N, C-alpha and C positions, 0 to 999 in steps of 0.2 A: 354666850356668844355666837352669831349668828354667822350660819355659815354663809358661803355667797351666792346670792342669786340675780340671776338671771331675769330684765325684763318678758313673759311674755311674747312668744314671739309670730308671729304668721305671716313669716314666706311662700313664695309661692314655688318649693319644690321640682313640683312635674309640670311646673314649667321650662325648668331651664334639660328637662331630661332632653327631646331634640339633641340644645347644643350639645349637652353633653355622653349621649353614647355617641353623635361624631367624633369630640374630642379623644375618647375612651377607644372606636375601633383604632383611627389614623393611631395612638399609641400601640396601643396591643401590635396593628402591623406593621408599625413599627421596629420596634420589641422581636417579634414573628424572628422577623427581616435581620436587623442587625443580631441573633442566638449561631444562626447560619454565616455571616457577613460582618462581623470579621469573625465572629465567631465565640465563644466560653472559653476564657482561662482558666482550666481547671487545672487544678493540687496537682501532686502529689500522691491525695488518697485519690485519687478518680485518674490518670495516667501513667502516676510507678514512679517512683525519683527519691532522694534524700532531702530529709531537711539538717539542720546541723547549724543546735546556736552556737556561738563561739562569746566569750569574755575576755578583752583587752581588762586592762590594769591602771593605759589609760588613755592619750591622745590616739588616736585610731581614722584614719577614713578606711569610708566605703573604697571611693578607688584603692587602694594599699590592699584592702578587702579582697577585692574583685582583680587587680594582680597577683598573689599567693594564691591564689584559689585556682590563675590561670596558668600556675607553670606547677601544676599537679598533676596537669593534661584535663580537668577538667577540661570544657570550654564554651559548651550550655548554659554555664552554672548565670544564676542573678540574683544579688547580695543587696539586702536590702537594711537601712540603722531595724533595731529590734526593740521594744522595751520603751521606757519612755525617752528626754532627752541628755538626760545626764548619766543613762544608761549605758555604759560602753562595753556593747551589747553588736556579734548580726547575726541576723540567718541567710545562712548560703540554703538556694533550691538548684538539687540538678535532678534528674531525672535518671544518670548512670546512680546504682545501683549496688557496686560491685569495685573495690580495689583490683581484682585480677584480669591481670594481659593473655595472650597467646604467648608469651613468652612465659611468663611465673604460670601457667597450665598446661604447657608443656615439661618445666623441671618436677611442679607436679607428679606425671606423670612418671615419669623418665623417675621416681625417688620410689613412688610406691612398686613400677617396676621391682625396681631393683635390689624391694625389703621383704613383698610381697611378691614372688615371683604368680606370674595369669590373673593380678586381682584388674578388675575393670572400671572402671573409668567415668562419672555421670559427674557432666557438668551442664549447669543452665543461670543463666545469666540474671533471671527470672527469681533465683536462692540469695542474690546477696552471696558473698563472701564464703561460701559452701559448695567444701568438691564433697561425692556420693558416692560412697564402694559398696563394691559385690567380694567379700574373697574368695579366697574358690571354698568348694566344701574339704579338700584333703590339707586345707590345715588345721580345722578342727577335727582332725581322727583324730593324732595325737597333741598329750600337748607338750610345753618343752622342753622335759624331760624321757618325753617319745613315749612317755609310755600313751594303751589304747580309753581312747575316747567311745562313749555311749551316746549315744544320737536322745535315749532317751538322762543320760542325765547332765542338767537342764545349774544343777551344783558347777560341773565339772564343766561348760562350755561357754555360762559366766568368766568361768575363769581365766580358759583358754579367749572366750576375745578380749580379753581383761591384757593380756597379755597382748594380745600382735595389738590394741591401743595402744598400748606404751613404747611395743616400737615404734611402733608407725610414725608417732610423733616426736624420739628423738631425730627418729631419719632427717623427716621437716625440721625440726630446729636444725641438724644437723647444718644441714641445704641451702640454709639464708631465711630460715621462714618466721621469724622470731615469731614467741608467741602461740607457730599452730598449737590446737589441742585437735584429740581426734579420739571417739566415743561411741560404742555402740547403737548401732541404731533399731528399733521396727526390734522384733521378739529376733530371738537370739540365736533363734533357724534359722537363722533369713540368711545368718553370715551380714549384715551389712552396717556398714562404719559414714559416719558423717565426717565430712573434718572441715574443721572451723580456721582458715590461711589467716587475715589479719583482717578486722572490724573496721569498717567509714572511722569510726572515732578514735583507735589508737593511728591510723596512714593521718586524719588530719592534722592532731594532735599534734603529729613527728612534725608537719609539714609547717605546723604556725608558729610552733618552737624553735626551727632551724628561723622562719622569714623576721622571724617576731622579737623572739631571746623573749627578754624580762617584759613584754608590754605585751607577749600574751599569758592571758592568767586557768580556764578550760574549756573544757567542753560541759557545753549546758544537758542536751539534750541530740539528743540524734536519733531522729525516727526513718528509718527505709522500706520502701510499702511498693513491693512486688505491682510491673504489669498486666498480671492476674488479678493480680489479687482489686489493681485501680480498677478496673474493671466491676472486676462484682460490690465492690462498694458505688461503684457512680446505677451501676440496674439500681440495688435494694434503694439509693437512694431515690430513683427515678420512681421506683413502686414503691415507692413510702409514698408520693405526694399523692402518688395517686389513688392507693386505696383508700388513704384519707377521706379526699374529694370523691369517690363516692359513699365511704359511711355516712358521711355528709350526708348528702345525697338522699341516703334510705333514712338518719335520720330522722333531719330536717318533713322530710313524707312523712312519715309518721307522727314524731310531734305536732305539728301543725297538718296543714294537708300537701296534695299533689304541688295544688300552683303555685308554690310558696318554694320548693326547694329548687328550680333551675334556674329562677333566681341568684340564688344565693351562693351553690355550687358556684355559678358563669362569672360571680361579683368574684366567688374569690384565687378562680382562674385566669382575669383581666389583671389580679395585686400579682399570685405569683410572676407574670411571662412580663408584664414592665416591668417589675425589679429585677430582674434577670437581665433580662431590654439592659436599664439604668445601670447596669455590673458587665454590662459587655462593650458599652459606650467604655466610661472610668476603667475600664481591663483592671479591674477587681478580680483575686483569685476565687474561682468556685471550690470549696472545701465540706466537708461533712459538719466544720461550727454552719456554714454558711445555709446547708439542709435542714441541719438545723432551724433557724434562727426560716426557713421559707416556713413552719412550722409552726415557726411564735405566731407567723406572719395568718395565717391561715388559723388559728383560734380567737388572735385577734381580733379576726377580722369578722367572724361569726359571733363571734359575742353583740359586738356591736348589731351589727346584723342580726341576733332572734334578737335584740332590748327591742328591737323595729318593729320586727314582724309581731312581738309579741303585745305590742301598745296597739298596730292596727286591729289588731282581731279582738282585743278585748274593745277599740271602739265600734268595730265593725260588730259584736253583739248587745252593746248595749243598744240598739237599734233608733241613731238622732235621726234618722230619715237622708240623711248624709248621701251622696257619691258614689262611692269607692274609689274614686281621685283627690274630693273633698277631703276624708279617711285619712288618706295618705300622708296626704300634705298634715292636717292636725293633731297625726304621729308622731310624723319628723320631726314638726315644730315641739310636742309637747316634750321630749328625749333629744333634743337639742345642749341642752341646758350642759344634763351626763353624758351626752357624745364629748361635745367640747372642753371638758372639763378634767374627765378620763382619756382624752388623747393627747389633752397639753402635760397633764402628769407625769405621763409615761412621754410622752418625748423629752420632756428636762433630764429625766435618766437616765432616757439612754442616751439625749444629745452630753453629756456629763461626760457618760463613760465614753463617746466616741473623743472627746476632747482627751482627757484628763488614760483613756487606757491605749493604751500597744499593744500594732503584732497582729494574732487574729482574731482579740478582743475589737479590737479600732472593726476591725474587715466582720464582725460579727453586728456592733451598732449603729453598722452601716446603714447593713441593709433591714432590719430592723429601723431604722427614721426614712426607710423610704417605705419599707410598710408599713406605718400606720397613723403615714400621710396617703398615701394613697390608701388602706384597709377602710381607713373613717367618709374617702370619698366615695371609696365603691358602694358603701352602707347606702349610703343618700341617692345618690345620684344611677349607682346603678341599679342594686340587686330590688329598691320601690317599683323606680314602672318594669321592668324586669318581671313583676310579681303582679301585675296592673295586664300588663300584655299576655298573662299567661292567664289568668283569669280570664276574659276575654276571649281568648280560642278556645279555651272547657266550654265556655255559655256557649258561644258558634256555632261547637259541635255537636251541644245535648240538642243543640236549637234545631240539626240538621236533619237530626235521626225522628226516621219516621215511628209514627206510637206505637207498640209498644200492642199484638198481636194477642188475645184472648189461650191462655195454652190449654178448655179446651172450652170448642164448640159452642155457643149458646140455643139447646132443642127450644124447636118451638112448640105454646103450650096449647095440646090439644083442645076446641072448644065441645 
């Protein structure tokens, strides 16, 4: 059985380079503007917040879930159906990371002070439903029986920490903090404790159970990311893309030579920027899976570009007597069938995932769908003309240099 074969083509790809440059320049400029205004829509991975996936046993509408979340006092939540169409699950996203209110925090302070006087209470909304305590040193000088404890007796200090944790837990439960727990935190000699008041999952479970009764089934997943962690993840994602670009630049300069590298890297930057611009237009969320998709796009586009460059270099070495532009056109035409078949098979897989996938998988597939199309275009119409422009620049620069003078001046021969 023979495979699919294309007739040899003789398309003048470089003849379209001016039009391609103009189209790409406009697309890149428009994308950069859109990234700023209206701006990218970041997920909780990068700005902090909470994702909740709730599953229901019977038909529940998006509006019903949205009203239920609003009744919890969450005003910034977005609600969308999650998973397949026949799966009654919803994704609730909010920038809220804690169930603690000022009143509840004040009650925690009062309860803790009444149980262990002099305890310092620390709370940061970025830490979620956690409150940190520092108990006075005097509380560790004796145990519950009044016996002295040496600061070097780790076993006795640990036992005393467990006693204090039990006392605080009982007091918080009695004050109405259902499910509260207190544990020693860090080194026992630091006299620190962490209080888990109420998890976001428990809060949503109780609220949905009250609102939907038997129609609510379960909370499948809860993800909470603090604002500081989100900023760190966003910075790391940008750094990953930039570092990959630098490494690609160095690799191509070493694998081929300097004239190939700038074109390849600029083509990859072109792909990433346009993908981000389209995500800004479509108001799709930028999250960690999308960073992974962008890195995948870079790898896919680079693969196409390197195959074209490799064929160009082979044809240049063969010494056919053609100009550089003619060699490039012939090389791209020779690789065209492979490029189109690879892109088509990849697109079929991505389209299937996009159609039948759900939630974050569909967004990931959308990024790949855009990236494969744009990456195939850039590997033909962007990287190759830029390689020719770089070659011409280097040749002109070499020709403009004055001839080198010998290091040792010639000494006239005596007659």
